[in-house]
C-alpha positions in Angstrom: 0.0 0.0 0.0 1.3 3.4 -1.0 2.4 5.7 1.9 -0.2 8.5 2.2 0.8 12.2 1.9 -1.5 15.2 2.6 -0.6 18.7 1.4 -2.7 21.8 1.7 -2.4 25.5 0.7 -3.7 28.2 2.9 -7.2 28.8 1.5 -7.4 32.1 -0.3 -9.5 35.1 0.9 -11.6 36.0 -2.1 -12.5 39.6 -1.3 -10.6 40.6 -4.4 -9.3 38.9 -7.5 -6.3 36.6 -7.2 -2.8 38.0 -7.6 0.5 36.3 -8.4 1.1 35.5 -4.7 -2.0 33.2 -4.7 -0.7 31.6 -7.9 2.8 31.1 -6.4 1.5 29.2 -3.4 -0.8 27.0 -5.5 2.0 26.2 -8.0 4.4 25.3 -5.2 1.9 23.1 -3.5 1.1 21.5 -6.8 4.8 20.8 -7.4 5.0 19.1 -4.0 1.9 17.0 -4.8 3.1 15.9 -8.2 6.6 15.2 -6.9 5.3 13.0 -4.1 3.0 11.2 -6.5 6.0 10.5 -8.7 7.7 9.0 -5.6 4.9 6.5 -5.3 3.0 8.3 -2.4 -0.8 8.2 -2.1 -1.3 12.0 -2.3 -4.2 14.1 -1.1 -4.0 17.8 -2.2 -6.5 20.4 -1.0 -6.9 24.1 -1.7 -9.9 26.4 -1.8 -11.4 29.7 -0.5 -11.9 31.2 3.0 -15.2 33.1 2.5 -16.4 34.3 5.9 -15.6 37.4 8.0 -16.1 41.1 8.1 -13.9 41.8 5.0 -16.1 39.7 2.8 -19.3 41.2 4.2 -18.0 44.7 3.5 -16.9 43.8 0.0 -20.3 42.3 -0.7 -22.0 45.4 0.7 -19.9 47.6 -1.6 -21.2 45.7 -4.6 -24.8 45.7 -3.4 -25.1 41.9 -3.1 -25.5 39.4 -0.3 -22.3 37.9 1.1 -23.0 34.4 -0.2 -23.7 35.6 -3.7 -20.4 37.6 -3.6 -18.6 34.5 -2.3 -20.0 32.3 -5.0 -18.8 34.7 -7.7 -15.3 35.3 -6.3 -14.6 31.7 -5.3 -15.2 30.7 -8.8 -12.5 33.0 -10.0 -10.0 31.4 -7.6 -11.0 27.9 -8.8 -10.5 29.1 -12.4 -7.0 30.3 -11.5 -6.1 26.9 -10.2 -7.5 25.2 -13.2 -5.7 27.6 -15.6 -2.4 26.9 -13.8 -2.9 23.1 -14.0 -3.2 22.7 -10.2 -3.9 19.0 -9.5 -6.0 19.5 -6.4 -8.2 16.6 -5.1 -10.7 19.0 -3.5 -11.3 22.7 -3.9 -13.0 23.5 -0.6 -15.2 26.4 0.2 -15.8 27.4 3.8 -19.4 28.1 2.8 -19.8 24.3 2.1 -22.4 22.6 4.3 -19.9 19.9 5.5 -17.6 22.7 6.6 -20.2 24.2 8.8 -20.6 20.9 10.5 -16.8 20.4 10.9 -16.3 23.9 12.3 -19.1 23.4 14.9 -17.7 20.0 15.8 -14.3 21.3 16.6 -15.8 24.2 18.6 -17.8 21.7 20.6 -14.8 19.5 21.2 -12.9 22.5 22.5 -15.8 23.5 24.7 -16.0 20.0 26.2 -12.3 20.3 27.1 -13.3 23.3 29.2 -11.2 25.7 26.9 -14.0 28.1 26.0 -15.5 30.8 28.1 -17.8 33.8 27.5 -16.5 37.3 28.3 -16.3 40.7 26.8 -13.7 41.6 24.2 -12.1 45.0 24.1 -9.0 45.4 22.0 -7.4 46.1 18.7 -8.7 44.4 15.6 -7.5 44.6 12.0 -10.3 44.1 9.5 -7.8 43.6 6.7 -6.0 40.8 8.5 -9.1 39.5 10.3 -6.8 39.3 13.4 -6.7 40.6 16.9 -3.5 42.2 18.2 -2.1 43.1 21.6 -1.1 46.7 22.3 2.5 45.7 22.5 2.4 44.4 18.9 1.2 47.6 17.3 3.3 50.1 15.4 2.7 53.8 14.7 2.1 55.0 11.1 3.4 58.2 9.6 0.2 60.0 10.6 0.4 58.7 14.2 -2.3 56.1 13.6 -1.9 52.6 15.2 -1.0 49.8 12.8 -0.8 46.0 13.1 2.6 44.2 12.7 1.6 43.8 9.0 1.2 47.6 8.6 -2.6 47.4 8.3 -5.1 49.7 10.1 -6.5 48.6 13.4 -9.7 49.7 15.2 -10.8 49.4 18.8 -13.4 46.8 19.1 -15.7 46.0 22.1 -18.3 43.3 22.1 -19.4 40.1 23.9 -17.2 37.2 22.7 -16.3 33.6 23.4 -12.7 33.1 24.3 -10.3 30.2 23.8 -7.8 29.5 26.6 -4.8 29.9 24.4 -2.7 30.9 27.4 -3.1 27.4 28.8 -1.2 26.0 25.7 1.9 28.2 25.8 4.1 25.5 27.4 2.5 22.7 25.5 3.3 24.5 22.2 6.9 25.2 23.3 7.3 21.5 24.2 6.0 20.5 20.8 8.3 22.8 19.0 11.3 21.5 21.0 10.3 17.8 20.4 9.6 18.5 16.7 12.1 20.9 15.3 10.8 20.4 11.8 7.3 21.4 12.7 7.8 25.1 11.6 9.9 25.7 8.5 12.1 27.4 7.4 14.2 28.1 10.4 13.6 31.9 10.2 9.9 31.3 10.6 10.5 28.9 13.5 12.5 31.5 15.3 9.8 34.2 14.9 7.1 31.9 16.3 9.3 30.8 19.2 9.9 34.4 20.2 6.2 35.2 19.9 5.1 32.2 22.1 7.9 32.7 24.6 6.7 36.3 25.0 3.4 35.0 26.5 0.1 34.1 25.0 -3.2 35.9 25.7 -6.5 34.1 25.5 -8.1 34.4 22.0 -11.4 35.9 21.1 -13.1 33.3 18.8 -16.6 34.7 18.1 -18.1 38.0 16.9 -21.5 39.5 17.3 -21.0 42.7 15.2 -21.8 40.8 11.9 -23.5 37.5 10.9 -21.6 36.3 7.9 -19.9 33.3 9.3 -20.4 29.8 10.9 -22.9 30.1 13.8 -21.3 29.3 17.1 -23.0 26.3 18.7 -25.7 27.1 21.3 -24.7 30.8 21.1 -27.4 32.9 19.4 -26.0 36.0 17.7 -22.4 34.7 17.7 -20.5 33.6 14.6 -17.1 32.0 14.8 -13.9 34.0 14.4 -12.9 33.6 10.8 -9.6 31.9 11.5 -11.0 29.1 13.7 -13.5 28.4 10.9 -10.9 28.7 8.1 -8.2 26.5 9.7 -10.8 23.7 10.2 -11.0 23.3 6.4 -8.0 21.0 6.6 -10.2 18.6 8.6 -13.4 19.2 6.7 -11.9 17.9 3.5 -11.1 14.6 5.1 -14.6 14.0 6.5 -14.2 15.3 10.1 -16.0 14.9 12.4 -17.4 11.6 11.0 -14.0 10.1 10.4 -13.8 7.4 7.8 -11.3 6.3 5.1 -10.0 9.8 4.1 -9.5 11.0 7.7 -7.9 7.7 8.9 -5.6 7.7 5.9 -4.5 11.3 5.5 -4.7 13.0 8.9 -2.4 14.4 10.3 -1.4 16.5 7.3 2.2 16.2 6.1 2.5 19.8 5.2 0.5 23.0 5.4 2.0 25.3 2.8 1.2 29.0 3.8 2.5 32.5 3.3 4.9 33.9 5.9 2.2 36.4 7.0 -0.1 33.7 8.3 2.4 31.4 9.9 1.3 32.5 13.4 -2.3 31.3 12.8 -1.0 27.9 11.5 1.8 27.3 14.0 0.3 28.8 17.2 -3.5 28.9 17.1 -4.1 25.8 14.9 -2.0 23.4 16.9 -3.5 24.7 20.1 -7.0 24.2 18.7 -6.1 20.7 17.7 -4.6 19.9 21.1 -7.8 21.1 22.7 -9.9 19.0 20.4 -7.8 15.9 21.1 -6.6 15.7 17.5 -3.0 14.9 16.1 -1.0 17.8 14.9 0.3 18.2 11.3 3.9 17.3 10.6 5.1 20.6 9.1 3.9 24.2 8.7 6.0 25.8 6.0 5.9 29.6 5.6 7.0 30.6 2.1 8.1 34.2 1.2 6.4 36.8 -0.9 6.6 37.3 -4.6 7.6 41.0 -5.2 7.3 43.1 -8.3 10.8 44.5 -9.1 11.6 44.2 -5.4 8.4 45.9 -4.2 5.4 44.3 -2.4 2.3 44.3 -4.6 -0.3 47.0 -3.8 -3.5 48.0 -5.5 -2.7 51.7 -4.7 0.7 51.5 -6.4 -0.9 49.7 -9.3 1.6 46.8 -9.5 -0.7 43.9 -8.7 0.1 41.1 -11.1 -2.8 39.1 -12.5 -2.0 35.4 -12.9 -4.5 34.9 -15.7 -2.7 37.6 -17.7 0.7 36.1 -16.9 -0.4 32.6 -17.9 -1.7 33.8 -21.2 1.4 36.0 -21.8 4.1 33.5 -21.0 2.4 30.0 -21.0 1.5 28.1 -17.9 4.7 26.0 -17.7 7.0 28.9 -18.3 5.4 30.8 -15.5 5.5 27.8 -13.2 9.1 27.2 -14.0 10.2 30.8 -13.4 8.4 31.1 -10.1 10.0 28.0 -8.6 13.4 28.4 -10.4 14.1 32.1 -9.7 13.3 32.2 -6.0 15.0 30.3 -3.1 11.9 28.8 -1.6 11.1 30.2 1.8 12.6 33.6 0.9 11.0 36.6 -0.8 11.6 36.7 -4.6 11.2 39.3 -7.3 9.4 39.2 -10.6 10.0 41.2 -13.8 9.1 40.7 -17.4 12.8 40.6 -18.4 13.6 38.0 -15.8 10.9 35.5 -16.9 11.5 36.0 -20.6 15.3 35.6 -20.1 15.0 32.5 -17.8 12.4 30.7 -19.9 14.3 31.3 -23.2 17.7 30.4 -21.8 16.8 27.2 -20.0 13.5 25.9 -21.4 13.5 27.0 -25.0 17.2 27.1 -25.8 18.5 24.3 -23.6 16.0 21.6 -22.9 13.5 22.4 -25.6 16.2 22.6 -28.3 17.9 19.5 -27.0 14.7 17.5 -27.4 13.8 19.1 -30.7 17.2 18.5 -32.3 17.3 14.9 -31.1 13.8 13.9 -32.2 14.1 15.7 -35.5 17.3 13.8 -36.4 15.6 10.5 -35.4 12.5 11.4 -37.4 14.5 12.4 -40.5 17.4 10.0 -40.5 16.1 6.9 -38.8 12.5 6.8 -40.1 11.3 7.8 -36.6 12.6 4.6 -35.0 14.2 5.4 -31.6 17.5 3.6 -31.4 19.2 1.9 -28.4 21.7 3.9 -26.4 25.3 3.5 -27.2 27.9 1.8 -25.0 30.9 4.0 -25.7 32.7 5.6 -22.7 31.2 9.0 -23.6 27.7 7.6 -23.6 28.2 6.0 -20.2 29.6 9.2 -18.7 26.6 11.2 -19.8 24.0 8.7 -18.6 25.7 8.3 -15.3 25.7 12.1 -14.8 22.0 12.3 -15.7 21.2 9.3 -13.5 23.0 11.0 -10.6 20.9 14.2 -11.0 17.6 12.4 -11.6 17.9 9.7 -8.9 19.7 11.6 -6.2 20.2 15.4 -6.5 16.8 16.5 -7.9 14.6 14.3 -5.6 16.7 15.2 -2.5 16.2 18.9 -3.2 12.5 18.6 -4.0 12.0 16.5 -0.9 13.4 19.5 1.1 11.3 22.0 -0.9 14.5 23.4 -2.3 12.9 23.8 -5.7 15.5 26.2 -7.2 18.3 23.9 -6.0 16.7 20.9 -7.6 16.0 22.7 -10.8 19.7 23.9 -10.9 20.8 20.2 -10.7 18.3 19.5 -13.5 19.6 22.2 -15.8 23.2 21.2 -15.2 22.3 17.8 -16.5 20.6 19.4 -19.5 23.7 21.4 -20.2 25.7 18.1 -20.0 23.5 16.7 -22.7 24.0 19.7 -24.9 27.7 19.5 -24.4 27.6 15.8 -25.4 25.6 16.7 -28.6 28.2 19.3 -29.5 31.1 16.9 -28.9 29.5 14.0 -30.7 28.2 16.1 -33.6 25.6 13.5 -34.8 24.9 15.6 -37.9 28.4 14.9 -39.0 28.2 11.2 -38.0 25.2 10.9 -40.3 27.7 10.6 -43.2 30.9 9.3 -41.6 29.5 6.7 -39.2 25.7 6.2 -39.3 25.8 3.4 -36.7 27.5 5.7 -34.2 25.0 8.5 -35.0 22.3 6.1 -34.1 23.9 5.2 -30.8 24.4 8.9 -29.9 20.8 9.7 -30.6 19.7 6.6 -28.6 21.9 7.8 -25.7 20.3 11.2 -25.8 16.8 9.8 -25.7 17.8 7.6 -22.7 18.9 10.9 -21.0 16.0 13.1 -22.1 13.2 10.9 -20.8 14.3 10.8 -17.2 15.1 14.5 -17.3 11.5 15.1 -18.5 10.1 12.9 -15.7 12.3 14.7 -13.2 11.1 18.2 -14.2 7.4 17.1 -14.7 6.3 18.4 -11.2 7.4 21.9 -12.3 6.3 21.9 -16.0 3.8 19.0 -16.2 2.2 19.6 -19.5 5.4 20.2 -21.5 7.2 17.3 -19.8 4.4 15.0 -20.6 4.5 15.9 -24.3 8.1 14.8 -24.5 7.4 11.6 -22.5 4.4 10.8 -24.8 6.5 11.3 -27.9 9.2 8.9 -26.7 6.6 6.4 -25.5 4.9 6.5 -28.9 8.2 5.0 -30.3 8.0 2.0 -28.0 8.3 -1.5 -29.6 9.9 0.0 -32.6 6.9 2.2 -33.7 8.0 5.3 -35.5 7.6 8.6 -33.7 5.7 11.5 -35.4 7.3 14.7 -36.5 8.3 16.5 -33.3 7.0 20.0 -32.5 8.8 22.5 -30.3 7.6 22.1 -26.7 8.9 25.4 -25.3 8.3 28.4 -27.7 10.7 31.3 -27.3 9.2 34.3 -25.5 9.5 37.9 -26.8 9.9 40.9 -24.6 7.4 43.6 -25.6 8.8 47.1 -26.0 6.8 48.5 -23.1 8.3 45.8 -20.8 11.9 46.4 -21.5 
């Protein structure tokens, strides 16, 4: 039986259209899922939308529609983004789904039975944009003297009756868990931030609101809806059949990895494990906080006008070129920067000119000179050296890096193997061998096919559609069947004048 593996993204808040940051996280999670499937794991992959809370209610009011109608419309856009980017999710969950209401109320009830909930009055600072409460000591002061959250968002003083979760009771339990499981929070920089936060002391957490009604009703508490983060985090359980249990829950929980942005690590690495402990449920293995995708080094902002639309980018560059750039260019876990020049240069140099040209040259020569019949690999020392180099990259370096989520490092090992293949082509000059030694030409081309196929398989989690075209072409030549005329898999991109 295959070893199960459960990966999730942070579900997206659809109060506006998706930007490249949403695409980045979805693509990275998809690469993880596809890689683990290729390793023989039984993968469950979940993404979706987080639809409750005051921000959504305000956005709906601004459009003159009910919150559910607004959520229906906006959630569909995020699902379309995932489908456009070839995201291989098993469930696209919505927190407005009926089974999610049941799951959220069930975890609330489990926490209540533990004695961890109590009714009181909340007075404190709340950021509508972050849907988060902040202590006075966490606030900063803006240029105009206004109080801001640690994320730089406006906060407002809020006072209302609220249910509270005894988060303070879990401070030492969380610290003990972090100590016993050093890989629970990754990368190390995020772990250190969370440790400092928890060591500084935890206040009890307000987990219900009465000032609006767009949310999951709190059990046995008329007028109260759940704090959006308690509701949102529960989605990871909902998608596996909680609270009913069953095959999915038994197989996939606890999650192997929650992949989230660095700005929501606290919710996933402090609040979520405390909720799970309270409810008597196992904790996920890893919370990984990735960095932001910046535009020419600046954070995206609607006011600045530099928000990058993933639909536009996918159409402009092609889905696989976009996926490749985002995971190649940035050291995963750190912030990375995007520009038109960077993606065009990277895609052309490595996909079109290096791997694409390698495949196109090889298959074109087989099609023209060998009637499309793929030959066997040669056994000359040069052939063996190349195949051993490719094997080392494909079987050791690339999977080792991908397993650690070091995508750019794994892709670097892959492109070095591609460069080795191109150097081999130049040294062997099969076009010259066609006249001087046709048998040797055949062996060289066979060796190249024996290298190209595993390289396509290795990079498939990053560029799945393009890699599969190459694999399918090779497989069409199995049992001596002739391959069809090859077509370029990675078209060259052009930089438009306005982008240079």
